[in-house]
C-alpha positions, 0 to 999 in steps of 0.5 A: 860760556857763560864766562866767556861772555862775562870777560867780554863785557869786562873787557878780560881782552883789552888787558890779557897777554894777548891784548895786543893783537885785540887793540890794533883789530880793535884799532882798524874797526876805528880806522875803518868806520872813520873812512865810513863816515867821510866817505858818507860825508862826501856822498852827502855835499854831492848830492847837494851839489847835483840837487843846486846843480840841477835848480839853476838848469832849471833856471836858467832853462826859464830863462833861456825860453822868457829871452826865446819868447821875446826875441821872435815877438820882437823878431816879427815884421809887424813889430819892426814896421810899428818901430820903424813908423815911429822913426818915421820909415815906411815898407817899401810900396814898391818890391825889390828888382833884380839885378844881374851882372853878366861877366863877358 
């Protein structure tokens, strides 16, 4: 057992007669490690992109709420009548009349 441990530490398993199988396994493990590293980098990029998109969504929602608030204020009858009063227009004193056309 002790001799086997020393052989592993010294690297004799890489230079003995059946070392080709060991080298193939080491290369395979190295390839898998590279794939894992690349996969984690891609996942990190996606996480950062998702965070950036969430920030953008929050900004757009707040902008939407602000514009909607401004629109409701501009659509108020008092604001419209004040803007028209500056141009010299006033609301009508008489209510509108209904015109009915009967086809015969």
